[in-house]
Structures are given as C-alpha cells and as structure tokens.
All heavy atoms as an XYZ file, in Angstrom:
717
protein
N     -39.484    -12.400     40.549
C     -38.052    -12.211     40.625
C     -37.322    -13.103     39.618
O     -36.329    -12.691     39.047
C     -37.594    -12.491     42.058
C     -36.185    -12.083     42.335
S     -36.087    -10.293     42.227
C     -34.469    -10.031     42.780
N     -37.822    -14.342     39.435
C     -37.200    -15.240     38.463
C     -37.283    -14.668     37.056
O     -36.367    -14.825     36.261
C     -37.862    -16.611     38.502
C     -37.366    -17.511     39.577
C     -37.962    -18.897     39.393
C     -37.256    -19.889     40.258
N     -37.771    -21.234     40.086
N     -38.397    -14.003     36.761
C     -38.586    -13.413     35.431
C     -37.558    -12.313     35.177
O     -36.977    -12.235     34.091
C     -40.014    -12.864     35.297
C     -40.370    -12.269     33.946
C     -40.299    -13.354     32.869
C     -41.745    -11.662     33.980
N     -37.290    -11.497     36.179
C     -36.311    -10.415     36.032
C     -34.911    -10.987     35.859
O     -34.156    -10.557     34.982
C     -36.368     -9.457     37.240
C     -37.709     -8.716     37.246
C     -35.215     -8.468     37.212
C     -37.948     -7.871     38.464
N     -34.553    -11.991     36.674
C     -33.233    -12.624     36.551
C     -33.079    -13.280     35.185
O     -32.025    -13.196     34.555
C     -33.022    -13.646     37.655
C     -32.749    -13.048     39.004
C     -32.469    -14.143     40.011
C     -32.230    -13.560     41.385
N     -31.971    -14.604     42.388
N     -34.129    -13.915     34.710
C     -34.087    -14.550     33.393
C     -33.915    -13.532     32.279
O     -33.157    -13.746     31.331
N     -34.611    -12.396     32.394
C     -34.502    -11.346     31.375
C     -33.110    -10.737     31.371
O     -32.528    -10.475     30.309
C     -35.557    -10.279     31.620
N     -32.544    -10.510     32.556
C     -31.188     -9.962     32.654
C     -30.181    -10.950     32.080
O     -29.281    -10.574     31.325
C     -30.855     -9.597     34.121
C     -29.374     -9.273     34.275
C     -31.705     -8.431     34.587
N     -30.322    -12.222     32.425
C     -29.417    -13.241     31.902
C     -29.498    -13.323     30.380
O     -28.476    -13.402     29.693
C     -29.730    -14.603     32.527
C     -28.833    -15.759     32.080
C     -27.387    -15.496     32.483
C     -29.325    -17.062     32.648
N     -30.700    -13.269     29.858
C     -30.885    -13.299     28.406
C     -30.244    -12.084     27.739
O     -29.610    -12.209     26.686
C     -32.384    -13.371     28.084
C     -32.740    -13.500     26.613
C     -32.190    -14.806     26.047
C     -34.244    -13.441     26.427
N     -30.396    -10.929     28.353
C     -29.793     -9.715     27.802
C     -28.268     -9.798     27.813
O     -27.604     -9.401     26.848
C     -30.260     -8.497     28.580
N     -27.690    -10.329     28.889
C     -26.237    -10.469     28.984
C     -25.724    -11.458     27.945
O     -24.756    -11.186     27.236
C     -25.819    -10.892     30.405
C     -24.355    -11.298     30.451
C     -26.082     -9.773     31.391
N     -26.382    -12.595     27.832
C     -25.963    -13.605     26.851
C     -26.106    -13.054     25.433
O     -25.221    -13.232     24.590
C     -26.767    -14.915     27.029
C     -26.515    -15.869     25.881
C     -26.409    -15.569     28.344
N     -27.193    -12.363     25.159
C     -27.386    -11.763     23.838
C     -26.350    -10.705     23.538
O     -25.839    -10.597     22.424
N     -26.005     -9.910     24.535
C     -24.979     -8.880     24.359
C     -23.612     -9.469     24.081
O     -22.876     -8.986     23.226
N     -23.268    -10.527     24.791
C     -21.984    -11.182     24.560
C     -21.940    -11.867     23.202
O     -20.908    -11.891     22.537
C     -21.693    -12.188     25.669
C     -21.367    -11.598     27.039
C     -21.226    -12.703     28.073
C     -20.115    -10.751     26.970
N     -23.058    -12.412     22.771
C     -23.108    -13.070     21.465
C     -22.957    -12.062     20.337
O     -22.465    -12.393     19.260
C     -24.422    -13.833     21.311
N     -23.357    -10.829     20.588
C     -23.270     -9.794     19.557
C     -21.885     -9.177     19.471
O     -21.600     -8.435     18.534
C     -24.305     -8.711     19.832
N     -21.004     -9.468     20.424
C     -19.659     -8.894     20.413
C     -18.898     -9.393     19.195
O     -18.925    -10.568     18.866
C     -18.893     -9.278     21.677
S     -19.498     -8.449     23.137
N     -18.196     -8.461     18.562
C     -17.400     -8.799     17.394
C     -16.009     -9.202     17.859
O     -15.347     -8.465     18.567
C     -17.321     -7.581     16.471
C     -16.603     -7.871     15.183
O     -16.361     -9.047     14.893
O     -16.294     -6.904     14.457
N     -15.569    -10.351     17.462
C     -14.258    -10.848     17.842
C     -13.234    -10.487     16.780
O     -12.424    -11.300     16.375
C     -14.327    -12.363     18.051
C     -13.374    -12.814     19.106
O     -12.736    -12.015     19.752
N     -13.281    -14.121     19.278
N     -13.270     -9.255     16.322
C     -12.411     -8.772     15.243
C     -10.959     -8.706     15.716
O     -10.651     -8.038     16.683
C     -12.913     -7.400     14.814
C     -12.230     -6.805     13.641
C     -13.028     -5.597     13.205
C     -12.168     -4.439     12.883
N     -12.890     -3.293     12.442
N     -10.093     -9.390     15.021
C      -8.690     -9.433     15.396
C      -7.897     -8.370     14.663
O      -7.080     -7.681     15.245
C      -8.112    -10.841     15.112
C      -6.639    -10.876     15.395
C      -8.847    -11.882     15.919
N      -8.124     -8.211     13.378
C      -7.364     -7.268     12.569
C      -7.984     -5.881     12.675
O      -8.983     -5.573     12.044
C      -7.345     -7.733     11.111
C      -6.403     -6.901     10.259
O      -5.763     -5.975     10.799
O      -6.296     -7.190      9.061
N      -7.381     -5.008     13.475
C      -7.909     -3.668     13.705
C      -7.551     -2.701     12.576
O      -7.902     -1.540     12.619
C      -7.375     -3.104     15.029
C      -7.742     -3.933     16.223
C      -9.203     -3.844     16.533
C      -9.519     -4.596     17.802
N     -10.893     -4.682     18.115
N      -6.839     -3.163     11.552
C      -6.484     -2.292     10.440
C      -7.480     -2.382      9.294
O      -7.298     -1.743      8.272
C      -5.087     -2.645      9.904
O      -5.107     -3.979      9.394
C      -4.037     -2.520     10.989
N      -8.541     -3.174      9.467
C      -9.538     -3.363      8.423
C     -10.883     -2.833      8.903
O     -11.315     -3.116     10.013
C      -9.666     -4.855      8.044
C     -10.772     -5.066      7.026
C      -8.350     -5.367      7.504
N     -11.527     -2.041      8.059
C     -12.859     -1.524      8.343
C     -13.866     -2.534      7.811
O     -13.973     -2.754      6.620
C     -13.043     -0.172      7.655
C     -14.416      0.425      7.864
O     -15.171     -0.086      8.708
O     -14.740      1.407      7.184
N     -14.602     -3.174      8.704
C     -15.575     -4.183      8.293
C     -16.982     -3.623      8.175
O     -17.940     -4.373      8.137
C     -15.564     -5.360      9.269
C     -14.323     -6.190      9.110
O     -13.852     -6.393      8.005
N     -13.777     -6.655     10.209
N     -17.107     -2.315      8.121
C     -18.429     -1.696      7.987
C     -18.772     -1.567      6.510
O     -18.376     -2.379      5.688
C     -18.449     -0.345      8.689
N     -19.458     -0.530      6.141
C     -19.957     -0.357      4.778
C     -18.839     -0.284      3.736
O     -18.933     -0.822      2.646
C     -20.819      0.908      4.714
C     -21.443      1.151      3.370
C     -22.418      2.318      3.476
N     -23.099      2.505      2.227
C     -22.784      3.450      1.364
N     -21.795      4.279      1.621
N     -23.461      3.574      0.253
N     -17.752      0.425      4.060
C     -16.649      0.567      3.102
C     -15.868     -0.726      2.938
O     -15.361     -1.014      1.881
C     -15.700      1.680      3.551
C     -16.346      3.041      3.433
O     -17.245      3.189      2.595
O     -15.966      3.945      4.182
N     -15.756     -1.499      4.009
C     -15.167     -2.824      3.993
C     -13.827     -2.869      3.271
O     -13.695     -3.410      2.191
C     -16.144     -3.830      3.378
C     -15.769     -5.249      3.743
O     -14.997     -5.460      4.665
N     -16.322     -6.201      3.036
N     -12.817     -2.285      3.880
C     -11.494     -2.312      3.289
C     -10.430     -1.961      4.309
O     -10.715     -1.677      5.466
N      -9.195     -1.992      3.869
C      -8.074     -1.666      4.733
C      -8.059     -0.164      5.001
O      -8.344      0.635      4.114
C      -6.764     -2.100      4.069
C      -5.647     -2.227      5.037
N      -4.824     -1.170      5.344
C      -5.233     -3.269      5.788
C      -3.937     -1.567      6.236
N      -4.160     -2.839      6.517
N      -7.734      0.202      6.236
C      -7.739      1.616      6.605
C      -6.703      2.425      5.831
O      -6.836      3.633      5.699
C      -7.503      1.770      8.115
C      -8.609      1.246      9.008
C      -8.252      1.465     10.471
C      -9.929      1.887      8.689
N      -5.702      1.778      5.287
C      -4.697      2.502      4.504
C      -5.287      3.049      3.202
O      -4.681      3.913      2.566
C      -3.496      1.607      4.200
O      -3.888      0.537      3.362
N      -6.464      2.570      2.811
C      -7.125      3.090      1.613
C      -7.866      4.393      1.889
O      -8.294      5.058      0.956
C      -8.105      2.067      1.051
C      -7.403      0.819      0.571
O      -6.261      0.870      0.142
N      -8.067     -0.311      0.672
N      -8.050      4.738      3.157
C      -8.695      5.987      3.531
C      -7.621      7.054      3.754
O      -6.456      6.738      3.971
C      -9.539      5.802      4.792
C     -10.665      4.781      4.676
C     -11.328      4.557      6.031
C     -11.699      5.232      3.669
N      -7.991      8.320      3.679
C      -7.045      9.416      3.808
C      -7.083      9.983      5.228
O      -8.146     10.314      5.729
C      -7.375     10.531      2.801
O      -7.419      9.956      1.495
C      -6.334     11.617      2.829
N      -5.926     10.103      5.830
C      -5.843     10.619      7.197
C      -5.562     12.111      7.194
O      -4.927     12.648      6.286
C      -4.746      9.896      7.969
N      -6.061     12.770      8.207
C      -5.743     14.167      8.468
C      -5.074     14.243      9.829
O      -4.721     13.232     10.423
N      -4.915     15.449     10.316
C      -4.289     15.645     11.623
C      -5.230     16.438     12.508
O      -5.755     17.480     12.103
C      -2.938     16.369     11.496
C      -1.957     15.499     10.718
C      -2.381     16.728     12.866
C      -0.631     16.155     10.444
N      -5.457     15.933     13.707
C      -6.182     16.669     14.739
C      -5.168     17.044     15.809
O      -4.344     16.228     16.213
C      -7.288     15.811     15.354
C      -7.939     16.465     16.541
C      -8.769     17.536     16.521
C      -7.796     16.100     17.908
N      -9.161     17.858     17.800
C      -8.571     16.989     18.675
C      -7.088     15.111     18.579
C      -8.664     16.916     20.056
C      -7.181     15.041     19.959
C      -7.965     15.935     20.670
N      -5.221     18.297     16.257
C      -4.293     18.777     17.270
C      -5.018     18.803     18.617
O      -6.074     19.433     18.744
C      -3.756     20.172     16.909
C      -2.782     20.655     17.964
C      -3.094     20.152     15.541
N      -4.469     18.100     19.597
C      -5.103     18.032     20.918
C      -4.879     19.344     21.686
O      -4.128     20.216     21.229
C      -4.627     16.806     21.691
C      -3.167     16.847     22.116
O      -2.539     17.925     22.124
O      -2.636     15.777     22.459
N      -5.527     19.521     22.832
C      -5.382     20.768     23.594
C      -3.946     21.077     24.023
O      -3.619     22.228     24.305
C      -6.278     20.544     24.818
C      -7.298     19.570     24.357
C      -6.582     18.663     23.398
N      -3.081     20.059     24.066
C      -1.677     20.283     24.420
C      -0.828     20.657     23.212
O       0.372     20.886     23.353
C      -1.096     19.033     25.082
C      -1.780     18.721     26.385
O      -2.130     19.625     27.136
N      -1.993     17.451     26.651
N      -1.422     20.662     22.013
C      -0.695     21.027     20.804
C      -0.036     19.868     20.090
O       0.740     20.078     19.155
N      -0.331     18.629     20.492
C       0.282     17.459     19.854
C      -0.651     16.851     18.806
O      -1.868     16.939     18.916
C       0.660     16.430     20.906
S       1.944     17.048     22.018
N      -0.053     16.247     17.793
C      -0.787     15.754     16.622
C      -1.340     14.352     16.835
O      -0.733     13.529     17.517
C       0.133     15.716     15.400
C       0.705     17.071     15.041
O       0.281     18.070     15.638
O       1.565     17.118     14.150
N      -2.482     14.099     16.196
C      -3.095     12.776     16.168
C      -3.586     12.528     14.744
O      -4.147     13.427     14.126
C      -4.303     12.705     17.119
C      -3.935     12.941     18.542
N      -3.722     11.913     19.427
C      -3.739     14.088     19.235
C      -3.405     12.417     20.612
N      -3.409     13.740     20.520
N      -3.354     11.312     14.228
C      -3.913     10.938     12.930
C      -5.413     10.745     13.103
O      -5.857     10.125     14.058
C      -3.286      9.644     12.414
C      -1.829      9.755     12.120
C      -0.818      9.133     12.782
C      -1.217     10.518     11.081
N       0.389      9.461     12.224
C       0.168     10.322     11.175
C      -1.691     11.364     10.089
C       1.076     10.918     10.312
C      -0.792     11.964      9.234
C       0.567     11.743      9.337
N      -6.201     11.262     12.166
C      -7.653     11.147     12.253
C      -8.201     10.729     10.889
O      -7.767     11.221      9.851
C      -8.299     12.472     12.722
C      -9.811     12.324     12.870
C      -7.938     13.624     11.842
C     -10.501     13.521     13.498
N      -9.139      9.772     10.906
C      -9.839      9.327      9.697
C     -11.326      9.297     10.038
O     -11.722      8.775     11.063
C      -9.390      7.918      9.250
C      -7.914      7.908      8.872
C     -10.236      7.432      8.079
C      -7.372      6.520      8.587
N     -12.141      9.867      9.164
C     -13.598      9.846      9.339
C     -14.193      9.238      8.085
O     -14.121      9.823      7.010
C     -14.121     11.265      9.546
C     -15.623     11.318      9.729
O     -16.263     10.252      9.804
O     -16.165     12.433      9.792
N     -14.777      8.027      8.205
C     -15.355      7.397      7.016
C     -16.870      7.566      6.950
O     -17.543      6.863      6.214
C     -14.946      5.931      6.901
C     -15.679      5.014      7.853
O     -16.351      5.509      8.756
O     -15.580      3.788      7.678
N     -17.401      8.502      7.711
C     -18.828      8.792      7.632
C     -19.642      8.100      8.702
O     -20.586      8.662      9.224
N     -19.284      6.880      9.058
C     -19.995      6.141     10.095
C     -19.098      6.010     11.318
O     -19.522      6.247     12.437
C     -20.392      4.731      9.592
C     -21.025      3.924     10.704
C     -21.331      4.846      8.421
N     -17.867      5.640     11.077
C     -16.915      5.429     12.152
C     -15.799      6.461     12.037
O     -15.608      7.070     10.996
C     -16.297      4.036     12.061
C     -17.307      2.923     12.192
C     -16.687      1.580     11.896
O     -15.929      1.462     10.931
O     -16.991      0.658     12.648
N     -15.073      6.603     13.106
C     -13.917      7.475     13.097
C     -12.739      6.750     13.721
O     -12.904      5.862     14.555
N     -11.554      7.101     13.290
C     -10.349      6.470     13.791
C      -9.377      7.566     14.204
O      -9.252      8.580     13.528
C      -9.705      5.591     12.712
C     -10.658      4.567     12.168
C     -11.403      4.814     11.031
C     -10.827      3.351     12.824
C     -12.297      3.882     10.542
C     -11.719      2.410     12.338
C     -12.449      2.691     11.197
O     -13.332      1.757     10.719
N      -8.698      7.355     15.325
C      -7.785      8.350     15.858
C      -6.614      7.631     16.514
O      -6.809      6.675     17.267
C      -8.510      9.215     16.898
C      -7.715     10.309     17.576
C      -7.549     11.491     16.616
C      -8.439     10.786     18.818
N      -5.405      8.051     16.211
C      -4.235      7.524     16.906
C      -3.205      8.632     17.018
O      -3.112      9.515     16.162
C      -3.638      6.314     16.172
O      -3.135      6.688     14.919
N      -2.440      8.576     18.086
C      -1.450      9.610     18.321
C      -0.335      9.515     17.289
O       0.115      8.423     16.926
C      -0.881      9.485     19.728
C      -0.047     10.664     20.129
C       0.285     10.649     21.604
O       0.174      9.634     22.265
N       0.703     11.786     22.116
N       0.112     10.643     16.811
C       1.209     10.705     15.851
C       2.520     10.686     16.637
O       2.752     11.536     17.500
C       1.086     11.981     15.021
C       2.050     12.065     13.894
C       1.754     13.283     13.042
N       2.779     13.439     12.044
C       3.076     14.583     11.453
N       2.394     15.671     11.746
N       4.017     14.638     10.560
N       3.361      9.700     16.356
C       4.600      9.517     17.101
C       5.808      9.581     16.177
O       5.730      9.212     15.001
C       4.593      8.161     17.815
C       3.429      7.904     18.771
C       3.457      6.472     19.273
C       3.447      8.886     19.919
N       6.938     10.040     16.716
C       8.176     10.031     15.934
C       8.783      8.624     15.996
O       8.254      7.745     16.681
C       9.132     11.114     16.440
C       9.724     10.851     17.818
O       9.540      9.742     18.368
O      10.385     11.758     18.360
N       9.871      8.372     15.283
C      10.457      7.025     15.270
C      10.886      6.509     16.650
O      11.061      5.314     16.843
C      11.669      7.161     14.352
C      11.344      8.309     13.462
C      10.526      9.245     14.301
N      11.051      7.419     17.608
C      11.471      7.023     18.951
C      10.291      6.855     19.905
O      10.478      6.589     21.092
C      12.459      8.051     19.519
C      13.659      8.218     18.618
C      13.768      9.327     17.799
C      14.658      7.246     18.564
C      14.854      9.474     16.949
C      15.737      7.382     17.713
C      15.832      8.504     16.909
O      16.892      8.634     16.058
N       9.062      7.017     19.395
C       7.875      6.821     20.210
C       7.413      8.046     20.966
O       6.510      7.965     21.785
N       8.013      9.198     20.675
C       7.614     10.430     21.361
C       6.544     11.146     20.537
O       6.537     11.078     19.310
C       8.825     11.340     21.558
C       9.837     10.733     22.502
C      10.941     11.697     22.817
C      11.895     11.046     23.799
N      12.923     11.961     24.228
N       5.622     11.861     21.198
C       4.560     12.571     20.482
C       5.118     13.654     19.549
O       6.099     14.316     19.874
C       3.730     13.218     21.594
C       4.114     12.538     22.850
C       5.490     11.990     22.644
N       4.459     13.808     18.397
C       4.809     14.861     17.457
C       3.881     16.037     17.729
O       2.665     15.889     17.734
C       4.647     14.376     15.997
C       4.854     15.522     15.016
C       5.599     13.241     15.709
N       4.460     17.209     17.960
C       3.696     18.428     18.213
C       4.170     19.456     17.193
O       5.009     20.307     17.489
C       3.895     18.904     19.642
S       3.516     17.652     20.883
N       3.648     19.377     15.970
C       4.178     20.154     14.849
C       3.656     21.575     14.767
O       4.244     22.406     14.098
C       3.849     19.435     13.537
O       2.451     19.461     13.317
N       2.522     21.863     15.413
C       1.949     23.200     15.304
C       1.266     23.427     13.969
O       1.098     24.562     13.540
N       0.866     22.360     13.296
C       0.241     22.466     11.980
C      -1.126     23.144     12.012
O      -1.591     23.646     11.005
C       0.138     21.079     11.318
O      -0.250     21.224      9.972
C      -0.857     20.197     12.028
N      -1.757     23.157     13.192
C      -3.063     23.805     13.360
C      -3.205     24.210     14.831
O      -2.478     23.719     15.684
C      -4.184     22.845     12.967
N      -4.146     25.098     15.112
C      -4.375     25.461     16.519
C      -4.930     24.275     17.307
O      -5.544     23.382     16.725
C      -5.425     26.575     16.443
C      -5.463     27.012     15.026
C      -4.964     25.884     14.203
N      -4.741     24.255     18.623
C      -5.296     23.167     19.436
C      -6.801     23.019     19.257
O      -7.527     24.001     19.157
C      -4.958     23.588     20.876
C      -3.744     24.443     20.725
C      -3.932     25.175     19.425
N      -7.251     21.764     19.146
C      -8.673     21.469     18.982
C      -9.164     21.502     17.552
O     -10.353     21.350     17.298
N      -8.267     21.677     16.593
C      -8.654     21.780     15.184
C      -8.159     20.562     14.412
O      -7.041     20.100     14.610
C      -8.074     23.072     14.555
C      -8.318     23.122     13.062
C      -8.660     24.295     15.237
N      -9.013     20.046     13.527
C      -8.632     18.961     12.613
C      -8.374     19.570     11.245
O      -9.138     20.408     10.773
C      -9.733     17.920     12.530
N      -7.312     19.147     10.619
C      -6.937     19.688      9.316
C      -6.596     18.555      8.361
O      -6.258     17.457      8.783
C      -5.742     20.657      9.455
O      -5.455     21.238      8.193
C      -4.518     19.974      9.984
N      -6.731     18.810      7.087
C      -6.406     17.806      6.086
C      -7.651     17.123      5.553
O      -8.761     17.332      6.037
N      -7.474     16.295      4.533
C      -8.600     15.628      3.862
C      -9.048     14.351      4.555
O      -9.199     13.307      3.932
C      -8.036     15.344      2.475
C      -6.581     15.107      2.729
C      -6.213     16.038      3.858
N      -9.273     14.400      5.870
C      -9.565     13.191      6.641
C     -10.936     12.599      6.359
O     -11.236     11.513      6.829
C      -9.407     13.449      8.141
C     -10.311     14.514      8.694
C     -11.539     14.187      9.210
C      -9.912     15.829      8.689
C     -12.366     15.163      9.726
C     -10.725     16.819      9.202
C     -11.958     16.482      9.726
N     -11.786     13.270      5.590
C     -13.105     12.719      5.241
C     -13.116     12.110      3.841
O     -14.118     11.628      3.378
C     -14.176     13.795      5.343
C     -14.417     14.248      6.768
C     -15.582     15.178      6.859
C     -15.813     15.590      8.308
N     -17.042     16.308      8.491
N     -11.971     12.116      3.161
C     -11.894     11.548      1.815
C     -11.624     10.052      1.876
O     -11.070      9.550      2.833
C     -10.787     12.225      1.005
C     -11.148     13.627      0.609
C     -10.152     14.166     -0.368
C     -10.601     15.549     -0.797
N      -9.682     16.155     -1.720
N     -11.991      9.359      0.835
C     -11.714      7.932      0.739
C     -12.917      7.071      1.092
O     -12.852      5.870      1.035
N     -14.026      7.683      1.475
C     -15.216      6.932      1.831
C     -16.342      7.302      0.884
O     -16.512      8.464      0.518
C     -15.633      7.242      3.269
O     -16.847      6.623      3.563
N     -17.138      6.315      0.522
C     -18.280      6.577     -0.349
C     -19.519      6.935      0.476
O     -20.548      7.291     -0.077
C     -18.590      5.343     -1.200
O     -18.908      4.253     -0.363
N     -19.418      6.862      1.800
C     -20.538      7.153      2.663
C     -20.613      8.654      2.912
O     -19.648      9.255      3.344
C     -20.380      6.406      3.996
C     -21.636      6.396      4.827
C     -22.613      5.464      4.575
C     -21.813      7.336      5.818
C     -23.758      5.439      5.338
C     -22.957      7.324      6.579
C     -23.938      6.380      6.335
N     -21.763      9.290      2.638
C     -21.860     10.741      2.832
C     -21.846     11.109      4.307
O     -22.467     10.454      5.134
C     -23.199     11.087      2.189
C     -23.996      9.834      2.261
C     -23.010      8.709      2.154
N     -21.112     12.157      4.622
C     -21.022     12.657      5.998
C     -21.663     14.037      6.020
O     -21.131     14.981      5.443
C     -19.574     12.719      6.436
C     -19.433     12.980      7.923
O     -20.457     13.133      8.605
O     -18.281     13.026      8.388
N     -22.796     14.151      6.696
C     -23.533     15.413      6.659
C     -23.014     16.451      7.641
O     -23.434     17.590      7.614
C     -25.034     15.168      6.906
C     -25.257     14.491      8.258
C     -25.643     14.349      5.790
C     -26.709     14.366      8.657
N     -22.091     16.051      8.522
C     -21.563     17.001      9.513
C     -20.249     17.559      9.046
O     -19.382     16.931      8.614
C     -21.386     16.317     10.884
C     -22.722     15.837     11.383
C     -20.770     17.271     11.871
C     -22.683     15.073     12.680
C-alpha cells in the first residue's frame, strides 16, 4: 500500500511541476513562438448562429467569442452554423494535415 501511495504522490508532484505558469495568454510559446496577433483569424459560427474568432496554428487552436463594443455576441450570418470560414490556418509554418 505504501508503494501505491508513493507512486500516486510522485505522479501528482510531477504533474504539478510540469504545469506551465504562463501569464501572457496572447503569446504562443509553442513551435511558432510569437504573439497571436501575427496569426490570421477566421470566423467559426456556433450552432446558434453567433460568430467566434478562430486561429489554427497546426498544433494548437484558439477560439474566442466575437463581441460588439457593448459586449454582446455578434451573429453576422457570414456562414452556416457549424462552419469555419476565412484564412484561419494561415500565419503558421507548421503543416496542418487536416
């Protein structure tokens, strides 16, 4: 039983040590290693018809709701629900096979 508790404790400590304490969420610290504003965003339309900014850099993806200046969702009808449109895969040197 001590061996199992020790292994679990080691796994928990190792997992916590591996956590990234990244403060600046606007910077991609992966392979591209740059500010997200250097990548090109597209628009994904949710099932309710509202827009979300989408960026796919090949390894990671970023998504945030598109809001007007008053904080309300933008539902422009730019694409059918469930469809992503625009050059959201551009700006990354990492190949995306999907």
